[in-house]
N, C-alpha and C positions, 0 to 999 in steps of 0.2 A: 504494500500500500504506500503510494507516494504521499508524503506529508503535505497537507493543504497549506499553501502559503502563496503570496503574490510572487510571481516570477521577478518582479521589479526589485525585490528586496532579498536577494539570495546571497549578497556579499557578506562575508564575515567581518568586513570593515564597518558594517552598518552600526549606527549608534542611535539611542533613543531620541536624541536631539534632532536627528535627521528624519526619523520615522514619523511623518505626519502627512496629512492629506493636503494636496495643492489644488487650489481653485483660483489660479492667478487671474485669468481673463474674465471669469464669471463669478466674482466674489459677491455674495448676496448682501443686501442691506442688513443692518444689525437686527431688525425685527423679523427678518426672514429666517425660517428654519432651514438648515442645509439640506435636510432630507426632501424638501419640497422643490428644490432647485434642480432642473434638468441639466446634467453635466454634458458639456459638448464633447469631452474626450475622457476616456477611461482606460485603465489598464486591466486586462483580463488574465487571470492565472490559468495555467494548463488544466487544473482540476475543474475549474468552472466550465471550461470549454467541453470537457468530457461530460459533466453533469447535464449541461443545458443542451448538448447535442442529443441526448436521450429524450429530452422533452420535445425537441424538434421533430422527432420521428412520429409523434402522435398529433402534433398541431403546428402547422407552418404559418397560418394566417396572422397570429399575433406578432410574429417576427418580421413579416414582410409587409402585410397590409398594402397600402398604396405607395409605400416608399420605393425609391429607386436605389437598389443596393449596389455598391461598388467595392471592389477589393483592389488595393494598391500593393503590388509586390515590389519590394525594394532590393536592389542588388548593386554590386560594384560596377559592372560594365567592363568592357574590354575592347581593344581595337579589332575591327573585323578584317582589315587589310593592313598591309605593311605601311601604306600611306597614312593610315590612321594613327600609327604609333606615336609620332611626335605630338600631335594635338591632344591625344589621350593623356600623354605624360604631362603636358602643360596643364590640363584640367586637374590632374592628380596633385601636382605640386602647388596649384593655386588654392588648394583647400587649406584653411588655417588649422585644421585638425591634423594635417600631415606635416606642414612646416609652420610652427608657431613662432612667429617673429615677435620680438619685443615691440611694445607700442611705438617706440620712437622710429622703428624701421619698417612698420607695416606698409608704408608706401612702396616698399621694394618687393612686395609679395608677387605681383605679376611679372615684373622684370626678372626676378630670380627664377620664377617658374619657366619663363621663356628660355633663359640661359641654360638651366638644368635640363630641360626637355630636349633642347638641341644637342647638348653634349651626350645625353644618355641614349638618344634615339638609335644610333647605329648598333650598339650592343643589344638593345632591346629588340630590334628588328631581327637579329640573329636568333634570339629565343623564339619569337613568334613564327619565324620562317621554319624552324625545326618541328613545329606542331601543325604545319599546313598553311602558314601564311597569315594567320590571324586567330583571334580567340573565338571559340565556339559558344561563349557564354550567352550572347544575345539570343542565338538560335535556340539554345536549350531552355533559356528562361521564357522565351515566347511559347515554346511547346508546353512548358509547365503551366503557363497562364491559360492556354487553351484547354489543357486537360483539367485544370482546376475549375474553369467555367463550366465545362461539361459535367463534372462531378457535382457541382452545386445545383445545376439545373435538374440533374437526376434525383437529387435529394429535395426537389421542389422548392429550391431557393433560386429564383431567377436573378442572376447577378452578372454584372460586367466586371471583367478582370483586366487590370492595367499593369504595365511594367514601367517602373521608374528607375533608371540607372544613375549612379552617383557621378560617374566620370565620362560616360559616353552615351551615345544614342541608344534607345530613346531616353533622354534626360528626364529627371523627376519633373522639371518644369513642363515638359511636353506632355507627360502623363496627366498632370494636374489640369492643363488646359483642356484636354479631352474629357476629363471628369466633369469639368464645368459645362462643356458643350453638351454632354449627355445628361446634364441636370441631375446628377446623383445627389440624393438627400441623406443617405447613410453610408459612411465609408469605413471599411476595416483596413487598417494599415498593417501589413504583414512583411517584415524584413525576412529575406530568405537566408538568414543566418540562424541555425538552431540555438546557439549560445550567444548571449549578448556581450558585446565589447564596445567601449566608447570609440574605438577606431573603425568599426564597421557599421553596425546598426546605429550607434551613437552619431556618427558623422552624417548618415543619411537622414536621421530624424532631426538633427539640428537644421539641416537645409530645409526640410519639410516645414518645420516650425517657422522659419523666416519667411517662407512663401505664404503660409497661413496668415501671419501677422499683417501682411500687406494687402490682403484681399477680403473685402467685406463678405462676399459669398462664402468663402472658405471659413471665415471666422464663425459664421452662423450655421455651417453645416455640421451636423452631428457626426462624430467620428470616434473611433477607438483604436488603440494600439496594442498589438500582441508583441511585446518586446523580445520574448524568446519562448521556445516551445520544445526544448530538448527533453522535457519530462513526459511528453505525451506518449501514451501507450502505443498508439499507431505508429509513430515515428520509431520508437524503440523496437517494435516488432519488425518493422520494415528493415531496419539496420541488421537485426539478428538474422532475418531471412537471407540477406545478401551474404553475410559472413558464413552462415551455415552452408550455403550453396557453393561458395568458393572453397571451403574446407574440403568438400567432397571430391574436388579435383586432385588433391594431393594423394599420393600413394598410401601414406600413413597419416590420416587426418588428425588423429589424437596427439601426434607428436609436433604439430605445427604451433609455433608461437604466434599469437594474435597481436599484431603491432599497430596500435592506434597512433596515428601521426596527426597532430593538430597544428594549425597555424599558430605560431608563437606571437607573443607581445612582450615588450620590455617589462621587466619586473616593476619598474616605476609606475606603470599603468595600474598595477594591482595594489602595490604597497602604498603609493602616494595618492593616486587618483581614485582609489576604491573600486576599480574595475572588477566586476564579479566573474569575469571570463574564466579564470582558473578554477574557481569553485564549481561553476556550472559544468565545465568540461569534465572534471573529475567525477562529479555526480552522474553525468551522462554515461561515461564509460562504465561506471558501477551498475547502472540500470541495464545497460545492454548485456553485460556479463551475467547479471541475475537472470535475464530472460533466456540466455543461452544455457545456463545451468538447469533451468526448468526443462530444457530439451535434452538433457543429459550430455551437453557439450561442456566439458570441464578443462578446456585447454588453458595453458599458461598464457598470460597476457601482460602487456605493459603499455604505458602511455608516454609519448615524447612530443616535443614541439619543434617544428621545422621553420625554415625561412629566416633565421636570425642573420643579421648583418651588423658589423661594427663592434666596437670594443665594450659597449655598455652591456650589462647583464640582462639576458632574456630569461623567460620561463624555462626551467630545467625539468627533466633532462633533455638534452638536445637530440634531435632525431639522428643526425649523422654519427655523433659520439655513441649513442645507444646501439646503433647497428654494428659498429665496430666492436663494442663490448660484448654484444650477443654472439658475434662470430668467435671471439676469443673464449667465450664460455662453452663453445661447442654446439650452439644451436645450428641446426642444419636446414630447417624449414621455417620460412617467415611469411606471414600473410599481412600485408600492409592495409590499413583501414584509414582512409582520409576522413576523419571524424568530423572536421569542421566545415566540410564542403558538401553541398547538395547538387553541384553541377561540375562537369569536367571543365577545366581551364588550365592555364599554363602551369600552375603549381601541382596539379595532378598528372598532367600529360607529359611534362618535361622534368620537373623537380623530383617527383616520386618515381615515375615510370622509367626515367633514364638515369638521373644522377644517383638516386638512392638504390636503385636496383643494381647498378654497376658497383657501387660501394659495398653492397651486401655480398655480391659474388666475389669481390676482391677480399672480403673479410672472412671468407670460408663458409658462408651460407650457400648451400647448394640448390635449394628449391625456393623460388620466389613467386609469390602471388600477390595480387592486388584486388581489393574489393572495389567495384565501380561506384561512382557517385550515384545517389538515388535517382536523379533525373526525373523521369515521369513514371517511376515504379508505381503501379496502380494502388497498392495499399498506402503508400506514402501520400499520394495525391488525395486519396479518399480521406485520410486523416487530416490533411490541411483543410479540406472542405469542412470537416467536422469542427475544426478549430474556428473557422470563420463563422459557422452557424452558431457555435457556442458563445461567440462574442456578441452576437446581435442583441440579445436581451439587455446588454450592458451599455449599448450605444444610447447615450442621452438619458440614462437612468442611474441615479445614485443610490436609490433605496433598493436594498436587497433583502428579501424576506428571511433567507437562511442566515442565521447569525454567523456561522463559520465562514460562509462566502462573503458576508458583509465585511468581516474583519480582514479578509485577504484582498478585497477589491479596493483599489486606490483611485478615487475620482481625480481627474486631472483637468486643469484649465489649459495647459499647454504642454507640448512635447518637451519644451525646454526644461520644465520642472522635473519631468521624468529623467532627463539627462543630468540635472543637478543632483538627483538622488545618487547617481553613479559617480559623477565627476564634480563633486561639490566645490573642490578647491581650484579646479581648472589650472593646476600647476603645470609648468612646462617641464618636459623631460630634459635631463641633462644632455647637452649636445655632444656628439662624439668628437673626439680630437683627431683621430686617425681612422680612416676606413681603408683596410687593405684588401677587402673582398668586394668586388662590384658585381651586382646581380641585376635581374630584371623582374623579380617577383614584386608584389606590392610592398612587402616589408623591406626588401632590398632598396626599392626606389625611395621609400620613406627616408631611410638613413643615408642613402647616397645624396638625396636632396638636402638633408640637413648638413652634411659635410660640405657640399658645394656651396650652400648658403654661408657657412662659416668662412669658407675660402674667399667668397666674394666680398664679405664684410671686411675681412682683413685686408684685401686688396684695396677696397675703397678707403680704408683707414690709412694705408700707406700712401695712396695718391694724395689724400688730403694733408697729411702731416709731412710728407716728404722724407719719412724715416721708416726703417724697418728691414726685415730680413731680405726682401727682394732687392732693395736698394743696395744693401751690403754686398750682394752677389753680383751687382751690376746689371741685373735684369731690368730694373727701373733706374732712371737717372737720379743721382743724389741731388737734393735740393741745395740751392746756393743762397 
């Protein structure tokens, strides 16, 4: 039994001072009781989605009525052709959540993004060329949107499903304009990241909130956010199904080490900014293994974090170091599970399938397998549809009859307040001093960008002062 709690408050960093309800944009007058105020935005826990989806099976009218239902899927996005790589990188580095400049230098955000994207584009193009000339992320996400729409209609919830990408087409802004043209009255926002992180779902929701603030139609549109959904039984079972299927390919399935590889984040995100990502990831792995154990699958397993770049400390253990260690320990069969991804993209198709596979074989691991990303796996899509249906009773309704559900439901006036719960300090991560490894995953680009930013700032400082290391080497002329 999964403990009932709001997904938004899974972080061990949470304090009682922070744990309160936010109704920022829709604060009632003093004489108004909060329970009588329709919330414009709420956060729904996984357990509520499960409970209310059962109600939906018997009666759909109260959930839909005359409303026009919309679902907005949020994802990272990726360049579809090699020509898209440089502008995609520009959009990535223009994000203040990727490169956080001091206030004094914020005017350099776009010039720096342009400089870094031009410098990084050739190497990044090599990576995308190796997986077919572009990212398949948009195609897969579009397929997921279409499959989700079909599943919702089959469950008697006629809804339109939209895709909003953070850094490439279709941008979130494009999706929102279509939502307005379709006159959607109730919107469910569903990031396609099972576990919440301020660098993924957080960045997408910050952008969404800024769009909502500037538009009267959106401000008054009822909407709800499902910030993470890694606890949902349907998702857990779908992951267990894929793992069990891949294990059967091995000659001795019971001897295979199940190797969960998650996208890493800097430790500072977790310890300083309060990001719940690590806690949610560990719980997710535990839930999947519990499901497999029910099926008499008792393989050894481990969790590691990939895609680190730079000298700062990232979540450990690291995927590459763990693969080497497992080889030294005599592990001969390894099944990689890309636990933080629901779509194939460069970090699964190149980083895992090529780099880590080669490393495993060189480390003495003889048998390698990889679980595919969920994509449009039917049970997974059906469960996402149930999550959407389960959130509908909470769109615009603060009052919940069930006491336990009411305690875990957090009414929100703005997505920004949701993010403040995770990232209350908005502290900047320590900038790297030296980067000796250049990559082209999102994480690599983040730290490469920060290193380039630091180099540009130092160069500007030398140009202004006329003194510094480059002047001493004769690269820049000494001031007179």
